Phi, psi and omega in degrees: 000337182299319180291325177295314180299319179296321178296316178300318180296313180299324181274353181055051179216170178249006175204165173235153179289320178215139176234128188241145173265116185281152187329134176292144181283317180203183182247029176293150181307319180295322179293320178299317180295321178293321178298317181295317178297317179297319180295322177301321178295317178298321178299321177296319178296320178295313181296331179280350180085002182276343170235117185284337175206162184238152178206173175229158180224139176064035175271141173266179185300309180299323180292321178292317177300318179300312180300314181297335182287335182240349183291124171289322176243107181292157179298146176275329181222154169232130180246113182227157172296134176238149180210139175296334181284334187210065184282147177092358180243172171258023172066032174225141180078192182290162178303141187285147166276173181301322182287344177254012179279100186301327181286326175292321177297317180298312181300317180298326181273000180079021179267124180290142182259131171242116180262127177252155177053047181291346181257354185282145176286335184304135357265018181268172180268344182247124175291137180305327180291344179263358181291133183298320180294315179299315180298319181294316179294319179299317177299316180300320182278336180089032179227175176280158175304322180297315179298317179298314182293322178293319178296316177302314181299315180297316181286326180289316187259339174073000180254247181227158173232148181239093173280163181237130176198148173255350184278116181304324180294317178292323178299314178297316179301320182293343178271346181265077185247345184237011179261021176220141182284152176224126182290154178301133177089348182298316184284349181266357181287000000 
């Protein structure tokens, strides 16, 4: 609770809109117990009204299922890295099957998805905006690769995406995602 109190003081407020438990380090029994204890603390903050919603970040499918099994108050949001190259995973281990698709599990449980860094190359060597196929589809539609990927992320995950940029022109471009038509099937290619 000390870090929460310090955050409130730094923000000069008496509540936050969302408070998130950041990614688990491992799945050792002691870590699982600490995650459960931490979630109980977040539930208390929510019940007190000092956190208006709760979330988790960088959870994989087993970790999210585990949380959902004991949470009295399930997370409202999950914030994970998303990639057109590897959607549905938290980017560790083999590519997910449908039952290991953490984002599908979240959607089924009513947890909103926030995808971060959809344009980032991490942990791959090729940035999605530099992919030849993505560039070709973007040219066909008449938008930038970044716009195409952000629109794909929004339509695929249905929640929100958080791209990162310091460039005012790119920031403005990233907001123009629904003022252009997209044909059926374009985003599934």
